[in-house]
N, C-alpha and C positions, 0 to 999 in steps of 0.2 A: 475329509468330507466324501460322501459317494463322488463317483465323477461322474455318474449320472443325473445329481442332481444339480452338481454345478455350471450344466448346459442352461438351464434353468436363471442361472441369475440375470444378466440381461433381458431375458422375459418379464422378469418381476419390476426390473426398474425399466422398463417402459411402460408399466402404468402410470410411473411418477409425470411422463414426459403431456403436453399438450397435445389430444387429437381434433382432426379437423370437422366436426359433427357439431349442429346443434343439440341444444338438454334436452331433444325430442328423446333422447335413448340415456337412459344416466343407470350406468351401476349401478347404483347409490339408491333410487327411490322408482324404478321401472317395476315390471315383471317377471318373475323370473322362468323360464321356459321345463323349470325342469327343477324339481322339490330339492332342496339341496342336501337333501338325505339319499336323495339320490345319483345327483353329484357326486360329495363323497364317496359312492360304494362305486359309484363308477371310476373313480380316479384309481381308487385302491387296484379294481381291477386292472386297469392298464399299465399303471405299474409292475402288479404283478405280470403280466405280458408282455411287456416292454414295450405298448406302445409312450409317444412320447406324448399322443394326444388325437383326436376325433375330431375327423372333417366335415363337415357338410356343408352343399354348395348345389346349384341350381341356379336357372333363369325359369321367367315363366311361372306358370302355375306353380302352386308348392304340389308335390309327392303324395301321396300317403304316406311316407314316411314321414317325412318336415309336418303334415297335418297334423298327422295321430300323435307320435312320441315325442316334437318339438310342438306343437300346436300353435303353427305358423298358418294363416288364413291371407286370403288373396294372391294378388299375384306382382313379380315385378318387371319391369323391363331391360335391366343389366341382371348380370350375373351379381350372384350374393356368395357371398361363406362365413360359414359360421365356425370355431375352431374351437373347441374345447379341452386345455391342457390336460396333461396327468398330475402336475403337480401340485399336489393339498392346501398350497398354499394359496393359489389364485383361483378365487373361488366365483370368478365371473368367464364367459368367456368373450373372444373378438369376433365383433362383425366387422367382417370387410363390403362395403356396398356402394354401388354411384348416388349419389344429391340426389339425385330424380326421384327413386327408388325411398325417399326419408320418412313418407307416412304409412312406408308399409310396416316398420316395425315400430315405428309411435308409441313407446311406452313400453317397450320391452328392457331388461337388466342386463344388460350387454356393454361392452367396450367398443364404443365405433371407431370405422375409422371409415370416411370417404375416399374414395377418387372418382375421376372426369375421368380418366384417359387409360387404355390398352397400357403404358406403361406406366401407372400408378398404381393401377390395377399389379403388376405383375412387384412394382416396388413395395407395394405391403404388405403380397406373402412374403415378400423372400425378409422386410423388418418386422412381420407380428409375428410369423408362422416359424421360418426357416432359421430364421437367429438361434432360435430353440428349440425346435422340432425336425429332426429328419425322417423319424418311421412316423408314418401316421395309418389311422382306421379310417376307410372311406366307405362306401357304401358302395360297393363292388365285388365281385366275384370272379377269382383267376382264371381263364375259360368257363366260365358263365358255370362254371358246374352248379351254383347256386343261380338259379335266372331270376328271380323274383327280390332278388337283393341288390343284384347288379343295376344299378341306376347313375350312376357317374359315367359322361359321356369320356372316347376315349381322347378329343380333343383337353381335356381339362384335364386326366395325366397325364397326359406330353407335357402339359405346360409344369405341372409338379414334379416330376420328372427332371425335366429341363433346368428347371430351379434346383435339383441337388434333394427333392423331399421321396425315400421313398416309399411307397405305396402299398398299405395292408389292408387285407380283408376285415369287414369289420360286425361282422357276419353272428359272430359268437356276441360278441359286445349287444346288436341290436336284438339274438335273439334272449339274452337274459334279462335285459334293463324294457324290453319294451312287452315279456308275454311271463314273466314269472309271476307265482300263484303272492298273494298275500296271507297272513294266515288268516283274513275273512272271507278270502277264497277256496283258502283248502276245507277250512269249517262245512261253508257250505257246499263245496263239489263233493264228501263224502258221504253228506246227509242225503243229498240230491240220489248218491251214486246209490247206496243202502234203500233206500224207497224206490227207484227203476227199478233195483232190483227184484223186489217184491213185485213187479208186474208180469211178470213173468209167467209164476204158478198161475196168475191169474186169466192170463189171455191162454192159456193150455187149457182151463176145464172148461174155459165157457167154449176153446175152437172143439175139444174131448165132446163136450155136451152137444152139441149140434151135429159133428159126424157119428156119432156110435148110436143114437136116433134119426141116423135118417133125415135131417132139417135142413133145409139150404144154406149156403153161408158163403160171400162173397168177399176180399180179399179189403174192398172197400168196408164193410159192416164189420171184419175183423180190426180194420184201421177206429173207422169209428169207436168200439170199445174201448179201443188200447188207451184213445182219447178222453174217452170219460173216466176212466179207473184213474187215471194222471190225475185230474184235479178231486179226487177221492183221495188219494195219497198226497196231496195239501203238492202237488208240481205242478209246472206249466211247459208247455210244449217250449223247448231253446229252437225248432225248425221242424215240417215235418217229421211226420212217419212213416218207415219205410215199411212196406208190406208189400215181398215181391212173392212173385211164384213164379215153380220152372225157368225157365229160360231167361223170366224177367228179374233173377237174381244175379244177373252178367252184368244188370245198370246199376251203376252205383249208388244210385239216388233214385230207387223207383217210388212214386207215389201216386196210390189207385186213385180214380176215381168216376164220375158215374157212368162216364163215358164209353170206356174201358175198364171197369168195374169186370174181373172175371171171378168164378165159383169156385170153391177150395173144395177140391172133390180128395178122394185117397192118393194113398201112396203116391203121393205130392212132395216138394221142397218148397219149404217157407222158408223166408229170410225176414227177419225182424228188426229192424234197428229204431232209438229211439232217443232221442236229444231232449233232457228235460233242465231247469232249476226248481228252487223253491217258487214255489206260488207269492206272489206281490215284493216280491223283493229283486230292483231291479239289480243290485248289485252281486246278487247271488252267481255264483260258478257253476257251469252246466256242467255233467256229464253224459256220455254218450255211450249205451250199449245196443249190442247186438248178437241176434240167435239164432241158429239155424233149427228145423222142426220140419220131421218126417211125420207127418197124416196118416203114419200105418201101424200095425201094431210091431211090429219088428224097424228094423234099421239095417240092407241091405247089407251086407258085404262087402262089395265094392264098396259103398257108401263111406261108412264103418273104417275102412282100412286109410281110403283115403285124407276120412276127417284124425287119424291118428298120426298122420303125420304132419298135420292141421298142430296140433296139441304141441307135438313135438317139436315145429317151429318157435309155437310159444314162448316152453319152456326153453329152446336155446338163449333168447332175446333175453330172457330174466335174468340166464344163469352169465350171460355178455354184463349184461348189466351192473348185474350183483359183484361179481366179480371183479369188472373194472373198475368201478366205483369204488369198494366199501374197503378196498387197499387205498386210496386216495390217486388209483390214477387218472388219466386222461379217457376220453373217451369219445369218438365223432360219431354221429348220427351212419355214417356212409358207415360203417361197420357193426352197425347193429342189425341192420339190413342186409347184406352180405353173408354177415354167418348165417343168420336164421331163415335166410330165404335157399340156403344150402339146404337142409332140413325136407324144403317141403317139395320139390323136386332137382332132378336134374335139368329141367326146362325152365332158363329164369322168367321166360314168358306167363310160367303157369300164375304170375301173380302180377301183373299189368298195372301195376302202381305200388306206391312206396310201403312198406312195411305196417309204416305207424306212419301218426300224424303229431304237432305238435297240438296238442289242448287248450285254447287258451279262446279271450273274448273276441277276441281279431280276427279267427278264420285261421284258412292256413298257410298266409301270407308269410308270417315273419319269422316261425321260431322255428328250427331244428327240429329237421323230420328224423327217422329210419329209414334213410332213402340213398339207396345204389342203382337207383331204376330209373328214376322222370331225370333224380340227380346228383351230383356227386356230393351227399351235405355234408364238407368238411365242418362245418362246428359243432361246437363241443358241446355235449351232454352235462346240463348240469346241476347240481343241486337248485330247487325252488320251480323245477319246471314238470310238469303236467304233459305227458304224453296219452294218447290211441296205441294200443298193440291189436294189431289187424289183418295176419294170418289169413291166405285164403289160396285154392286150387281151381282156376277157371278155364271149363274146360268147353268145348263149342254148344252142349246143349244148356250147362248150367254153370252157377258156382258154389263153393262150398264157402260160407265165413263163418267169422266171428268178428263184433268189436268187443273188447272190454277196456279197461281206463288202470292209467298208470299213474305213481306222486314219485320224484326225488324226495325223500325227504331230506332236511340237514345237516342230517349226522352220514348223511350219502347212502342210507340205505333204500330200499326201493321199494315202493308198498301196492298192491293192487287192493285198487277200493271197490272190487267184486269177485267175487271167485269167476273163475275160467273155467268157460263151458268144453269140458275133457271129450264129449260124445257128445255127439246129434241125439236130437230126444226123437222117441218116439211117442207123438199125443195118442197116439190108441195104446202104447204098450204096457207091462203092468206098474200098479203103485211101487212108488220107492223108487223108480227108473231117475225122477229127477234130481233127487239127493246122488243117487250116483254120477250123474252125468257130470255135476262141481267139484267130485270129490281130490282130491290130490294126487297124485301117483303115492306108491306106494315105497317110501326109500327103503333101498337092498339094504 
């Protein structure tokens, strides 16, 4: 038998022993925190990556990871521990908690172990965790490399280390099992991305008609037109429309309003970004796309040259993803950022944010990012995850930006779910330039 599996035998025997808890928390009839299929997949991943288990712990009000991922609600007076073992034959997690907090965990499907004193708490950790698990994942980031997942406090880490437990970061576990897309997510996202992509020519034509006939138009008016067009395309906004002119392109999310609306004149940079999903489907995954326009007949050479670096950086990111993932190799988020950022400029501050974000329903908090700037994201980039690709060059006067979406398929191939903008679009330019702006580079 595999030596790693032998150490789990005492753990299995523990399940046969009586535990000091009332029947309110019952592994047989209670509610599972994680669906059985997710737990099975998670255990396979932990064994593959040499984790002996995954430990959640806290005190007081449950944080967003505890509430969103595990579904815990309320707050406790004392420290609690929920331990998911890697051994597939152990289908329920252990709960170590103070007896006064019984009702907080009432109705859950867990193997409960109570304590009353600090000594009993330590003994429970030794008996139920350390006896079978020496290297465990916790929601922690070494050196605060990924700040938003570092939730466990230093004192608890020190206690676990004193007992003899080696603490590992659960970052990749949390990213994969909290932000991975379902089959429905993939289908609804690709549908939304295709429809959202068809919004761009409508917005350009509307803006061109106004400018070419000398009619007044503001950023707010164009944003309102975009919202109305979304409805006609069977989409609904998943966030505010970003419509930024000139210096406002430096702001990550600029939403025009009636008080601060600005007229759109000629020879002006315009950044349009929209997040949308299928209308009337609360379970649909959204798409987020952004484009840069220039309200002139031709794009100035300086802007065009800068945009060429942006397109090259996006191609670098795709090449890194495809080369590393296709061969079955591992890839961490920071590696995509570092390789791509070097193609933008010699100054890393020319892009003062991550090169790309995890695309999921839960915002930017939990998923691996393409980030070696705000963080050193050492989480693994894996199949089943979606991302935005957001290269840009930020100057004191304006920013040149794009936003595209990609998905890593089960076969580890990388799919751009909408065409990548390779040239700035001149709104008053010649017919046919829109097609050219999204044409892939010619291979030599």
